[in-house]
C-alpha positions as MATLAB code, in Angstrom:
seq = 'MMDRHYQIDRWIPDGSKILDLGCGDGSFLKDLSEKKEITGFGVENDFEKINLCIKNGVSVLHHDIDDGVKEFSGMDFDITIMASSIQCVRNPKRVLKDILKVSKRCIITIPNFGYWKIRFGLFNGRMPISKRLPNKWYETKNIHLCTIKDFEELCFNNELKIIEKHFLNEDGEFIKNTFLANLFAAEGVYLVGSR';
ca = [
       0.000    0.000    0.000;
       1.162    3.494   -0.834;
      -0.298    6.579    0.722;
      -0.292   10.309    0.302;
       3.010   10.626    2.183;
       4.699    8.444   -0.430;
       3.510   10.774   -3.193;
       4.341   13.949   -1.273;
       7.799   12.561   -0.516;
       8.422   12.074   -4.262;
       7.721   15.754   -4.970;
      10.118   17.107   -2.347;
      13.758   17.524   -3.425;
      16.530   16.774   -0.942;
      17.558   19.788    1.117;
      14.303   21.697    0.515;
      12.879   24.317    2.837;
       9.359   23.125    3.763;
       6.381   24.763    5.469;
       3.737   22.279    6.675;
       0.388   23.921    7.456;
      -1.665   21.730    9.768;
       1.369   19.568   10.518;
      -0.311   17.442   13.195;
       2.211   15.712   15.439;
       5.110   16.622   13.144;
       6.007   13.007   12.359;
       5.955   13.554    8.584;
       8.280   16.574    8.838;
      10.553   14.548   11.105;
      10.649   11.709    8.542;
      11.415   14.168    5.733;
      14.209   15.723    7.799;
      15.793   12.328    8.349;
      15.346   11.006    4.783;
      15.793   14.140    2.688;
      17.641   16.539    4.984;
      14.957   19.171    4.552;
      14.565   22.212    6.752;
      11.020   21.863    8.023;
       8.743   24.245    9.832;
       5.280   23.247   11.070;
       2.162   25.267   11.794;
      -0.510   23.802   14.036;
      -3.506   25.116   15.981;
      -3.951   22.172   18.389;
      -1.836   22.450   21.558;
      -1.687   18.670   22.105;
      -0.294   18.207   18.599;
       2.152   21.091   19.139;
       3.521   19.287   22.199;
       3.947   16.135   20.081;
       5.809   18.191   17.452;
       8.187   19.442   20.104;
       8.744   15.864   21.341;
       9.470   14.891   17.721;
      12.054   17.689   17.466;
      10.031   19.640   14.898;
      10.051   23.444   14.835;
       6.413   24.438   15.166;
       4.390   27.618   15.528;
       0.945   27.876   17.092;
      -1.062   29.719   14.468;
      -4.519   29.677   12.918;
      -4.100   29.245    9.159;
      -7.298   31.242    8.656;
      -5.352   34.294    9.829;
      -3.113   33.957    6.774;
       0.517   33.123    6.249;
       1.926   36.647    5.985;
       4.167   35.887    9.000;
       6.178   33.728    6.634;
       6.732   36.390    3.948;
      10.348   36.605    2.908;
      11.162   33.120    4.186;
      11.149   31.723    0.626;
       9.973   28.172    1.164;
      10.469   25.705   -1.662;
       7.235   23.870   -0.911;
       4.284   24.318    1.424;
       2.348   21.205    2.403;
      -1.319   21.291    3.323;
      -2.360   17.665    3.783;
      -6.088   17.221    4.407;
      -6.523   20.650    5.949;
      -7.603   22.967    3.100;
     -11.222   21.931    3.739;
     -10.891   23.079    7.357;
     -10.150   26.750    6.633;
     -12.754   29.491    6.216;
     -11.392   30.828    2.917;
      -9.543   28.125    0.947;
      -9.103   30.357   -2.115;
      -7.306   33.090   -0.146;
      -5.182   30.566    1.734;
      -4.044   28.948   -1.542;
      -3.107   32.305   -3.044;
      -1.283   33.326    0.154;
       0.658   30.058    0.220;
       2.050   30.720   -3.242;
       3.327   34.103   -2.051;
       5.624   32.390    0.475;
       6.584   29.270   -1.497;
       7.222   28.310   -5.105;
       4.864   25.346   -4.987;
       2.367   23.743   -2.673;
       1.203   20.207   -2.126;
      -2.475   19.924   -1.293;
      -4.392   16.786   -0.409;
      -8.168   16.753   -0.282;
     -10.716   14.187    0.807;
     -12.989   13.730   -2.226;
     -16.628   14.364   -1.372;
     -17.536   12.968   -4.812;
     -16.252    9.498   -3.856;
     -18.901    6.845   -4.511;
     -19.110    5.735   -0.849;
     -19.715    9.333    0.199;
     -22.433    9.673   -2.444;
     -24.000    6.426   -1.266;
     -24.076    7.683    2.324;
     -25.795   10.878    1.223;
     -28.226    8.869   -0.913;
     -29.193    7.016    2.273;
     -29.909   10.343    3.946;
     -26.854   10.382    6.226;
     -23.659   12.379    6.364;
     -21.018    9.820    5.460;
     -18.143    8.555    7.569;
     -15.062    7.072    5.911;
     -11.326    6.570    6.497;
     -10.654   10.029    5.044;
     -13.662   11.655    6.768;
     -13.805    9.757   10.076;
     -15.864   12.137   12.230;
     -19.574   12.635   12.667;
     -20.854   15.845   11.059;
     -21.126   17.607   14.431;
     -17.558   16.687   15.464;
     -15.657   17.493   12.274;
     -13.389   20.444   11.556;
     -14.277   20.175    7.858;
     -16.285   23.181    6.712;
     -15.552   23.306    2.964;
     -15.794   19.795    1.592;
     -15.332   19.536   -2.153;
     -14.993   17.053   -4.958;
     -11.952   16.564   -7.145;
     -13.719   18.487   -9.916;
     -14.512   21.346   -7.508;
     -10.887   21.649   -6.374;
      -9.558   21.590   -9.926;
     -12.085   24.262  -10.929;
     -10.945   26.424   -7.993;
      -7.354   26.138   -9.225;
      -8.266   26.871  -12.853;
     -10.422   29.907  -12.001;
      -7.738   31.421   -9.769;
      -4.640   31.200  -11.976;
      -3.264   28.210  -10.068;
      -1.490   25.590  -12.146;
      -1.908   21.918  -11.289;
       1.583   20.636  -12.086;
       0.892   17.032  -11.187;
      -1.927   15.100   -9.548;
      -2.599   11.615   -8.260;
      -5.638    9.923   -6.830;
      -5.893    7.346   -4.071;
      -8.626    4.896   -3.189;
      -9.763    4.359    0.383;
      -6.891    1.926    1.012;
      -4.280    4.446   -0.154;
      -3.653    2.700   -3.476;
      -3.146    4.740   -6.632;
      -6.034    4.913   -9.087;
      -4.805    4.441  -12.634;
      -8.015    5.492  -14.407;
      -7.985    9.226  -13.692;
     -11.006    9.772  -15.958;
     -13.263    8.385  -13.212;
     -11.269    9.764  -10.278;
     -14.101   12.033   -9.120;
     -16.190    8.904   -8.521;
     -13.607    6.336   -7.385;
     -10.916    8.351   -5.578;
     -11.203    8.826   -1.837;
      -8.446   11.447   -1.943;
      -6.704   13.753   -4.394;
      -3.018   14.662   -4.042;
      -1.937   17.788   -5.953;
       1.281   19.635   -6.697;
       0.229   23.224   -7.430;
       2.065   26.363   -8.533;
       1.254   29.791   -9.937;
       0.463   30.191  -13.642;
];
């Protein structure tokens, strides 16, 4: 099984300067530091996860991504990572544009609300729960769920270039038939830059 971290890892050159927005416990940044000798900096809003970052030896800042990333202006990151957190911010469009002001490229992963199991759950009159969307509707941080088509339209309409993209099923395996990704992918993994 491969997962989003495998794909993200492929897009990050050795020695890169990385900003990880919504870095969780910092374990991915720690792995990248050990494998690729990157300089990593995490941003997290959850104090428990910040403490885990510190235990993992990851530089981390307590910050709400919704407040923007202007604090990082002039730091010239090579890549910003936003894994499964774009749907949790109030203004995803502004956040994406701001990210590309502080880094050359960004890696975004999204849970696909167009996935067939999600559609089936809605068809049955219930908000769906899946591996990628594990919380009940009243416990989730997700406020802007989208489909793969929605995310790609957002990029196209806002002068953001999708450099490369991959789709994963619920088990983290790559989907080869990208034509039906909006229906069969549980998650989209994107490398995005400015046009």
